[in-house]
N, C-alpha and C positions, 0 to 999 in steps of 0.2 A: 601767263606770266612772272610769278612769283616764283619758279619752279626756274623760270632762267635767271634770273636774278642772282640765285643761288649758283650754281653750274657757272656761270660767267664770274662771279667773285673767286671760286675756288678754284681756277684757270688762272686769272690777274697770279695768285701765289703759285704757282710750280714754274719748279727749275730744273731744267733734262742734268742730268749727271753722264758724264762718259764710266765706263762699266771700269775692273778694275782691268779687264780684259779687253780690255777695247784695244787696236793699233794703234801708234802714235807716228807725226811726220814732224819733223822740223827743221825746215829749211831758213835760211840769213842769205840771201844777196844782195854782193856790191860792187858800181859797178855797170858797163851796157853789156844788151844781149846778150845773159849769161841764162840757161832755162834746169827746169831742174823738174822729175816729174817719174813715175812710178804707179804700181798698183801695189797690193793688200788681197793675203789671204787666206786669214786665220785669225790669228790672237798673238796679242802684246810682241808683236811684231814691228819694230822701231828703223827707223828710216832717219838721217839727221845729215844736211848739207851744208855747206858756207864756203861759198862762193867770191872772190874777190876780183878783178878783172877784167879781160870783158870777150866775151865769147866761147866764157866757158859756160858747158851739160853737161847735167850727169842724171841714171835714169838706174831706178833699183827698181827687182820687183822679190819679193818675199810669198811667199808657201808655204801653210805652217804655223808651228809657234814658234817664240821666243827667238826669233831669230833679230839681229844688230847686223846694220847698213854703215855704215858713216864713209863720211867721201868733207875730206877737204883741202878747194884748187885757189891755188894765187894764181897766176897769172892770161896769159890768155891763150887761146882752140884749145883745154884739155878736151878729156874727155872721158869720164868714169864710167862704165854700168856694171851694178852687181848681180846676179839670183840666187835668188838662195831659194832650198825646198828642204824641207826636213825641221829640226827642230835646237834651238839652240846653234846655230849658227852664225860664228860674227866672224863682218866684212869689215875691210876697213882699209884706204885708198888717201890718202897725203899730192897734192901731185904741185910741183917748184915752178917756176917756169912757160917755158909755154909748146906748146903740139905735143900731148902727152896724150895716148892713150889706155887704158887701163880694163879690162872687160873681169869679171871674178866672178865663180860663176861651185857653187855647193850645193850636191842633192847629195845628202843624208842631216844627216847630226852629230853637232859638238865640232865643227869643220871651224879651225881658225885662218881663218889668209888676212894675211898682213901688205904692206907696199908704201913703200914714198917714190917718185920719180925727181931728179934736179934736172934744170940746164937746159935742154930743146930739144924733142923728134921722139924719146924713150917708147916705146912697147912694150906691155904686160899683157898674160893673158893667163887666170889660173884656174886651174877644171881640178876641185877635188866633189871625186867620189867614196859616199860608206860614212863612215863614221872615226873621228878624233883626231884627223886628217891636221898637221898643222902646214902651212907656207907661208916664212916671210919673203920679202923682196929690196932689192933698193938699186937705182940705179943713176948714174949719171952720167949725161950723154948730153956729148958737143954741144 
């Protein structure tokens, strides 16, 4: 009986702390019918999402380590997705308006992809394979 008491006491004060190499996801959503999701495999991968409006969708998939995916969408019916495989890749999507679609695929190391779309109905598809690639796009669609 005494041994059970000490074990219970020891567990009450136990705190779980995420290791420094843990993956990280942060999501903020305002409005209605917004959705965000994804998958992470590896370590020190980060997904950041900000959505404001309605029916915006975001998906991020990361395989490897030290990848960053940041998506901010404001408006209605926007869709952004990032696929990252490798290490030290950075993908960013900023969409303002309605019915935009952006797909960023990075397969390699140290790639950077950015974007911005304004207006309505823009579509962007960026594919980066290899290492050290940089791509940026800005579109203003009617």
